[in-house]
C-alpha positions in Angstrom: -0.1 -0.1 0.0 1.5 3.3 -1.0 2.0 5.9 1.7 -0.8 8.5 1.8 0.0 12.2 0.9 -1.9 13.4 4.2 -1.2 12.3 7.7 -2.7 13.7 11.0 -1.5 14.9 14.2 -3.6 15.2 17.4 -2.9 18.3 19.7 -4.3 19.9 22.6 -6.0 23.3 21.7 -3.7 25.1 24.3 -0.5 23.6 22.9 -1.6 24.6 19.4 -2.5 28.1 20.2 1.1 28.7 21.5 2.6 27.5 18.4 0.0 28.4 15.5 1.8 31.4 14.3 5.4 29.8 14.4 7.5 28.7 11.4 7.5 25.3 12.7 5.6 23.1 15.1 6.6 20.4 17.3 4.7 19.0 20.4 5.7 19.1 24.2 6.8 15.6 24.1 9.0 15.8 21.0 12.1 16.0 23.3 11.3 12.7 25.1 10.2 10.7 22.4 12.4 12.2 19.4 9.6 12.2 17.1 6.0 13.5 16.3 3.2 10.9 16.6 0.9 10.9 13.6 -1.8 8.7 12.2 -3.2 7.8 8.8 -6.6 9.1 8.3 -8.2 5.6 8.7 -6.2 5.3 12.1 -7.1 8.8 13.5 -10.6 7.6 15.2 -8.8 4.8 16.9 -6.0 7.0 18.1 -8.2 9.6 19.5 -10.6 7.0 21.4 -7.2 5.4 22.6 -5.1 8.4 24.0 -7.6 11.1 24.1 -10.7 9.5 25.6 -10.6 11.8 28.6 -10.6 15.0 26.5 -13.5 16.8 24.9 -13.7 17.6 21.4 -13.3 21.2 22.0 -9.9 20.4 23.9 -8.4 19.0 20.7 -7.5 19.7 17.2 -6.4 17.6 14.4 -3.4 19.0 12.1 -3.5 17.7 8.6 -0.1 17.4 7.3 1.1 17.3 3.7 3.9 14.6 3.6 5.2 16.4 0.2 6.0 19.5 2.2 7.9 18.0 5.2 11.7 18.7 5.2 12.4 16.2 7.8 12.4 12.3 7.8 8.8 10.5 7.9 9.1 6.9 9.0 6.3 4.4 9.4 6.9 2.3 12.6 5.0 -0.5 14.1 3.1 0.2 17.2 4.1 -1.7 20.1 0.8 -3.2 20.8 0.8 -4.5 17.0 -2.0 -2.4 15.9 -0.4 -1.5 12.9 2.1 1.0 11.3 2.1 4.7 12.2 3.8 7.5 10.7 6.4 9.4 12.9 8.0 12.7 12.0 11.4 13.1 13.1 11.8 16.9 13.2 9.9 20.0 13.6 7.0 20.2 11.1 7.2 23.4 8.9 3.9 25.7 8.9 3.8 25.1 5.2 3.3 21.5 5.5 0.1 22.0 8.0 -2.6 22.3 5.4 -5.6 22.5 7.8 -6.4 22.6 11.6 -9.7 20.6 12.0 -12.0 21.5 14.8 -14.3 19.4 16.6 -16.6 17.5 16.2 -14.3 15.1 14.6 -15.9 13.2 11.7 -13.5 10.7 10.2 -14.1 7.6 8.1 
């Protein structure tokens, strides 16, 4: 299966608002993980349910990222629980690669 052009990153609205006007984006956990966790579109609902189930939609945003605009490595890696391969961005995401900020309610396939 070819890699999709767009991948998605879930972010708390408070964290997004701190960086939305910056030239690059990276989450607070970047220094610990060394990469930015992302999902393919078909993985998004499960990721939100698994990791953000205690958050309300109004507290979250989803960044749509154009992989053709990334200037840092993008690597698909297997999840530890065997649930599939997830895109990981190894560096800051340029503002031009973020093509949409999706607000709640989230409606994904």
